[in-house]
Each structure stands twice: as structure tokens, then as C-alpha cells.
VMD Tcl script that builds the backbone (N, CA, C; Angstrom):
set m [mol new atoms 270]
animate dup $m
set s [atomselect $m all]
$s set {name element resname resid chain x y z} {
  {N N MET 1 A 113.408 85.763 74.699}
  {CA C MET 1 A 113.956 85.266 73.435}
  {C C MET 1 A 114.953 84.147 73.729}
  {N N ALA 2 A 114.836 83.045 72.983}
  {CA C ALA 2 A 115.709 81.886 73.190}
  {C C ALA 2 A 117.117 82.197 72.703}
  {N N PRO 3 A 118.112 81.614 73.343}
  {CA C PRO 3 A 119.487 81.811 72.863}
  {C C PRO 3 A 119.624 81.297 71.431}
  {N N MET 4 A 120.559 81.860 70.703}
  {CA C MET 4 A 120.761 81.499 69.300}
  {C C MET 4 A 120.929 79.997 69.122}
  {N N SER 5 A 121.662 79.351 70.004}
  {CA C SER 5 A 121.933 77.936 69.841}
  {C C SER 5 A 120.665 77.098 69.882}
  {N N GLU 6 A 119.651 77.537 70.604}
  {CA C GLU 6 A 118.408 76.782 70.693}
  {C C GLU 6 A 117.486 77.058 69.515}
  {N N SER 7 A 117.463 78.300 69.034}
  {CA C SER 7 A 116.517 78.648 67.991}
  {C C SER 7 A 117.049 78.358 66.587}
  {N N TYR 8 A 118.342 78.415 66.387}
  {CA C TYR 8 A 118.931 78.240 65.060}
  {C C TYR 8 A 119.101 76.767 64.708}
  {N N TYR 9 A 119.240 75.910 65.724}
  {CA C TYR 9 A 119.513 74.503 65.497}
  {C C TYR 9 A 118.354 73.626 65.949}
  {N N LYS 10 A 118.288 72.437 65.347}
  {CA C LYS 10 A 117.337 71.419 65.776}
  {C C LYS 10 A 118.158 70.169 66.021}
  {N N THR 11 A 118.001 69.565 67.178}
  {CA C THR 11 A 118.762 68.363 67.511}
  {C C THR 11 A 117.920 67.127 67.217}
  {N N ILE 12 A 118.500 66.211 66.441}
  {CA C ILE 12 A 117.856 64.942 66.101}
  {C C ILE 12 A 118.854 63.839 66.436}
  {N N ASN 13 A 118.442 62.922 67.289}
  {CA C ASN 13 A 119.322 61.818 67.708}
  {C C ASN 13 A 120.686 62.321 68.189}
  {N N GLY 14 A 120.670 63.414 68.927}
  {CA C GLY 14 A 121.897 63.939 69.520}
  {C C GLY 14 A 122.773 64.764 68.595}
  {N N LYS 15 A 122.370 64.942 67.332}
  {CA C LYS 15 A 123.156 65.739 66.387}
  {C C LYS 15 A 122.445 67.045 66.109}
  {N N LYS 16 A 123.237 68.119 65.973}
  {CA C LYS 16 A 122.668 69.430 65.672}
  {C C LYS 16 A 122.567 69.628 64.165}
  {N N TYR 17 A 121.400 70.147 63.743}
  {CA C TYR 17 A 121.152 70.440 62.336}
  {C C TYR 17 A 120.632 71.865 62.214}
  {N N ASP 18 A 120.702 72.405 60.995}
  {CA C ASP 18 A 120.192 73.740 60.696}
  {C C ASP 18 A 118.660 73.686 60.669}
  {N N LYS 19 A 118.050 74.341 61.636}
  {CA C LYS 19 A 116.593 74.285 61.796}
  {C C LYS 19 A 115.854 74.852 60.585}
  {N N GLN 20 A 116.316 75.970 60.045}
  {CA C GLN 20 A 115.659 76.599 58.898}
  {C C GLN 20 A 115.635 75.659 57.696}
  {N N MET 21 A 116.755 75.000 57.409}
  {CA C MET 21 A 116.824 74.080 56.273}
  {C C MET 21 A 115.863 72.909 56.466}
  {N N LEU 22 A 115.814 72.363 57.670}
  {CA C LEU 22 A 114.901 71.249 57.952}
  {C C LEU 22 A 113.449 71.687 57.808}
  {N N GLU 23 A 113.141 72.892 58.293}
  {CA C GLU 23 A 111.770 73.390 58.198}
  {C C GLU 23 A 111.347 73.575 56.743}
  {N N ILE 24 A 112.263 74.041 55.896}
  {CA C ILE 24 A 111.960 74.196 54.468}
  {C C ILE 24 A 111.670 72.812 53.869}
  {N N ALA 25 A 112.553 71.845 54.109}
  {CA C ALA 25 A 112.377 70.500 53.545}
  {C C ALA 25 A 111.059 69.884 54.015}
  {N N GLU 26 A 110.747 70.043 55.289}
  {CA C GLU 26 A 109.504 69.479 55.823}
  {C C GLU 26 A 108.288 70.169 55.211}
  {N N ALA 27 A 108.341 71.493 55.108}
  {CA C ALA 27 A 107.192 72.256 54.601}
  {C C ALA 27 A 106.911 71.951 53.132}
  {N N VAL 28 A 107.962 71.861 52.339}
  {CA C VAL 28 A 107.754 71.701 50.891}
  {C C VAL 28 A 107.409 70.278 50.486}
  {N N THR 29 A 107.609 69.309 51.382}
  {CA C THR 29 A 107.308 67.924 51.031}
  {C C THR 29 A 106.013 67.419 51.661}
  {N N SER 30 A 105.351 68.256 52.457}
  {CA C SER 30 A 104.091 67.821 53.054}
  {C C SER 30 A 102.937 68.537 52.358}
  {N N GLY 31 A 101.776 67.924 52.378}
  {CA C GLY 31 A 100.613 68.559 51.772}
  {C C GLY 31 A 100.555 68.347 50.283}
  {N N GLN 32 A 100.534 69.443 49.521}
  {CA C GLN 32 A 100.390 69.367 48.063}
  {C C GLN 32 A 101.617 68.787 47.391}
  {N N GLY 33 A 101.435 68.382 46.139}
  {CA C GLY 33 A 102.555 67.887 45.341}
  {C C GLY 33 A 102.808 66.416 45.563}
  {N N ASP 34 A 103.946 65.964 45.065}
  {CA C ASP 34 A 104.256 64.531 45.108}
  {C C ASP 34 A 105.199 64.159 46.242}
  {N N GLY 35 A 105.435 65.088 47.167}
  {CA C GLY 35 A 106.281 64.794 48.308}
  {C C GLY 35 A 107.768 64.901 48.034}
  {N N ARG 36 A 108.113 65.424 46.851}
  {CA C ARG 36 A 109.527 65.593 46.512}
  {C C ARG 36 A 109.898 67.072 46.546}
  {N N ILE 37 A 111.177 67.330 46.697}
  {CA C ILE 37 A 111.696 68.692 46.679}
  {C C ILE 37 A 111.856 69.087 45.217}
  {N N SER 38 A 111.136 70.141 44.811}
  {CA C SER 38 A 111.153 70.608 43.419}
  {C C SER 38 A 112.303 71.587 43.204}
  {N N LEU 39 A 112.457 72.030 41.974}
  {CA C LEU 39 A 113.484 73.022 41.663}
  {C C LEU 39 A 113.260 74.307 42.465}
  {N N ALA 40 A 112.024 74.784 42.535}
  {CA C ALA 40 A 111.731 76.001 43.311}
  {C C ALA 40 A 112.074 75.785 44.789}
  {N N ASP 41 A 111.774 74.590 45.299}
  {CA C ASP 41 A 112.091 74.271 46.693}
  {C C ASP 41 A 113.598 74.217 46.906}
  {N N ALA 42 A 114.310 73.643 45.943}
  {CA C ALA 42 A 115.766 73.544 46.034}
  {C C ALA 42 A 116.386 74.941 46.067}
  {N N LYS 43 A 115.780 75.881 45.341}
  {CA C LYS 43 A 116.279 77.258 45.356}
  {C C LYS 43 A 116.094 77.873 46.737}
  {N N ARG 44 A 114.994 77.548 47.409}
  {CA C ARG 44 A 114.782 78.023 48.784}
  {C C ARG 44 A 115.824 77.426 49.722}
  {N N LEU 45 A 116.115 76.146 49.548}
  {CA C LEU 45 A 117.132 75.492 50.375}
  {C C LEU 45 A 118.505 76.117 50.149}
  {N N LEU 46 A 118.842 76.360 48.883}
  {CA C LEU 46 A 120.140 76.961 48.587}
  {C C LEU 46 A 120.241 78.352 49.213}
  {N N ALA 47 A 119.166 79.116 49.181}
  {CA C ALA 47 A 119.169 80.443 49.802}
  {C C ALA 47 A 119.430 80.330 51.302}
  {N N ALA 48 A 118.871 79.312 51.940}
  {CA C ALA 48 A 119.090 79.109 53.374}
  {C C ALA 48 A 120.546 78.736 53.657}
  {N N VAL 49 A 121.162 77.988 52.758}
  {CA C VAL 49 A 122.565 77.596 52.926}
  {C C VAL 49 A 123.483 78.796 52.720}
  {N N THR 50 A 123.230 79.566 51.668}
  {CA C THR 50 A 124.159 80.633 51.285}
  {C C THR 50 A 123.958 81.931 52.067}
  {N N ASP 51 A 122.928 82.011 52.898}
  {CA C ASP 51 A 122.653 83.255 53.624}
  {C C ASP 51 A 123.795 83.715 54.517}
  {N N GLY 52 A 124.584 82.777 55.035}
  {CA C GLY 52 A 125.689 83.145 55.919}
  {C C GLY 52 A 126.999 83.377 55.194}
  {N N GLY 53 A 127.030 83.125 53.882}
  {CA C GLY 53 A 128.236 83.372 53.105}
  {C C GLY 53 A 129.215 82.217 53.057}
  {N N SER 54 A 128.944 81.145 53.824}
  {CA C SER 54 A 129.810 79.967 53.752}
  {C C SER 54 A 128.971 78.719 53.970}
  {N N TYR 55 A 129.484 77.589 53.525}
  {CA C TYR 55 A 128.798 76.308 53.661}
  {C C TYR 55 A 129.380 75.639 54.897}
  {N N THR 56 A 128.710 75.807 56.029}
  {CA C THR 56 A 129.242 75.345 57.312}
  {C C THR 56 A 129.113 73.831 57.462}
  {N N GLU 57 A 129.831 73.287 58.424}
  {CA C GLU 57 A 129.747 71.852 58.698}
  {C C GLU 57 A 128.320 71.454 59.084}
  {N N ILE 58 A 127.656 72.289 59.879}
  {CA C ILE 58 A 126.269 71.984 60.286}
  {C C ILE 58 A 125.371 71.970 59.054}
  {N N GLU 59 A 125.565 72.909 58.136}
  {CA C GLU 59 A 124.759 72.929 56.913}
  {C C GLU 59 A 125.046 71.691 56.060}
  {N N LYS 60 A 126.304 71.271 55.993}
  {CA C LYS 60 A 126.660 70.065 55.235}
  {C C LYS 60 A 125.995 68.839 55.855}
  {N N GLU 61 A 126.047 68.736 57.182}
  {CA C GLU 61 A 125.403 67.620 57.888}
  {C C GLU 61 A 123.890 67.651 57.665}
  {N N THR 62 A 123.327 68.852 57.665}
  {CA C THR 62 A 121.881 68.992 57.459}
  {C C THR 62 A 121.503 68.551 56.051}
  {N N MET 63 A 122.301 68.935 55.055}
  {CA C MET 63 A 122.009 68.510 53.681}
  {C C MET 63 A 122.118 66.989 53.566}
  {N N ALA 64 A 123.083 66.390 54.233}
  {CA C ALA 64 A 123.212 64.930 54.215}
  {C C ALA 64 A 121.965 64.297 54.832}
  {N N TYR 65 A 121.476 64.885 55.909}
  {CA C TYR 65 A 120.254 64.384 56.554}
  {C C TYR 65 A 119.050 64.544 55.616}
  {N N ILE 66 A 118.950 65.704 54.986}
  {CA C ILE 66 A 117.836 65.956 54.062}
  {C C ILE 66 A 117.895 64.968 52.901}
  {N N ARG 67 A 119.084 64.753 52.347}
  {CA C ARG 67 A 119.225 63.809 51.233}
  {C C ARG 67 A 118.833 62.391 51.650}
  {N N ALA 68 A 119.122 62.029 52.893}
  {CA C ALA 68 A 118.804 60.682 53.378}
  {C C ALA 68 A 117.318 60.509 53.699}
  {N N ASN 69 A 116.629 61.608 53.988}
  {CA C ASN 69 A 115.265 61.508 54.493}
  {C C ASN 69 A 114.191 62.147 53.617}
  {N N PHE 70 A 114.599 62.842 52.576}
  {CA C PHE 70 A 113.653 63.502 51.672}
  {C C PHE 70 A 114.051 63.185 50.240}
  {N N ARG 71 A 113.090 63.235 49.327}
  {CA C ARG 71 A 113.378 62.963 47.911}
  {C C ARG 71 A 113.341 64.265 47.117}
  {N N PHE 72 A 114.238 64.368 46.154}
  {CA C PHE 72 A 114.298 65.502 45.233}
  {C C PHE 72 A 113.791 65.053 43.866}
  {N N THR 73 A 113.228 65.981 43.081}
  {CA C THR 73 A 113.000 65.669 41.679}
  {C C THR 73 A 114.381 65.593 41.040}
  {N N GLU 74 A 114.485 64.905 39.916}
  {CA C GLU 74 A 115.784 64.779 39.246}
  {C C GLU 74 A 116.344 66.156 38.890}
  {N N GLU 75 A 115.486 67.036 38.341}
  {CA C GLU 75 A 115.909 68.381 37.968}
  {C C GLU 75 A 116.420 69.159 39.186}
  {N N ALA 76 A 115.701 69.082 40.286}
  {CA C ALA 76 A 116.096 69.813 41.496}
  {C C ALA 76 A 117.408 69.275 42.049}
  {N N ASP 77 A 117.558 67.959 42.032}
  {CA C ASP 77 A 118.761 67.334 42.548}
  {C C ASP 77 A 119.989 67.769 41.749}
  {N N GLU 78 A 119.897 67.694 40.429}
  {CA C GLU 78 A 121.026 68.098 39.582}
  {C C GLU 78 A 121.358 69.573 39.773}
  {N N TRP 79 A 120.326 70.421 39.792}
  {CA C TRP 79 A 120.544 71.861 39.954}
  {C C TRP 79 A 121.197 72.153 41.294}
  {N N PHE 80 A 120.655 71.568 42.367}
  {CA C PHE 80 A 121.183 71.855 43.699}
  {C C PHE 80 A 122.633 71.410 43.815}
  {N N ARG 81 A 122.930 70.202 43.353}
  {CA C ARG 81 A 124.315 69.698 43.444}
  {C C ARG 81 A 125.288 70.608 42.690}
  {N N THR 82 A 124.891 71.074 41.514}
  {CA C THR 82 A 125.744 71.978 40.723}
  {C C THR 82 A 125.952 73.294 41.462}
  {N N GLU 83 A 124.851 73.879 41.935}
  {CA C GLU 83 A 124.942 75.179 42.605}
  {C C GLU 83 A 125.708 75.123 43.915}
  {N N ILE 84 A 125.509 74.060 44.692}
  {CA C ILE 84 A 126.213 73.982 45.985}
  {C C ILE 84 A 127.701 73.758 45.777}
  {N N ARG 85 A 128.065 72.994 44.728}
  {CA C ARG 85 A 129.495 72.839 44.407}
  {C C ARG 85 A 130.098 74.176 44.016}
  {N N ARG 86 A 129.366 74.921 43.188}
  {CA C ARG 86 A 129.829 76.235 42.742}
  {C C ARG 86 A 130.003 77.178 43.946}
  {N N PHE 87 A 129.030 77.172 44.847}
  {CA C PHE 87 A 129.081 78.038 46.025}
  {C C PHE 87 A 130.236 77.624 46.954}
  {N N ALA 88 A 130.378 76.334 47.191}
  {CA C ALA 88 A 131.411 75.829 48.103}
  {C C ALA 88 A 132.812 76.111 47.560}
  {N N ALA 89 A 132.939 76.211 46.241}
  {CA C ALA 89 A 134.250 76.436 45.624}
  {C C ALA 89 A 134.712 77.889 45.732}
  {N N THR 90 A 133.792 78.800 46.044}
  {CA C THR 90 A 134.187 80.222 46.100}
  {C C THR 90 A 134.763 80.598 47.445}
}
mol reanalyze $m
mol bondsrecalc $m
mol representation Tube
mol addrep $m
């Protein structure tokens, strides 16, 4: 079994990101659909963020990477931004 640091993170250009979040974004934007992250997909992403009980720096960096490299539907984007603000404030 790989150490946690290798299996939990994915390194891109020397920066560590949350592997699970990246895998969700990649999976939901390839194949069927219009290549955007939908509301249902955004809910999966939020679940991956909130699973540890806090919004970590790595998760924040990963969301910034996802926002820069993947497209959200308008509905998903608004919902996710509202929910992540609400979660981060607690």
C-alpha cells in the first residue's frame, strides 16, 4: 500500500493537489455531456472537500486549479460558491 502522501495527492508542475477532487473533475467532464461540471457534479466535488471537516489549503489550491482548467455550468458555479463559503465560515 502506498503511503498516504502519494495516494491522496497528485502533483502537477511541482504543486500538490487533492487527487480525489481532480479525479472527480476529470471524470465528470470527459465523455458524455457538454464537458462542464453540472450541479450534480458540483455536489460530488463539495462532498470531497467537506469529507475531512475543514477546507484545507490543498483543497483551496485544488479548487483554484479546477476553476482554471475546467468549466462549470452557471447553476453549478453559483451553487458551489455559495456552499463552499457557507462551509468555510463554520
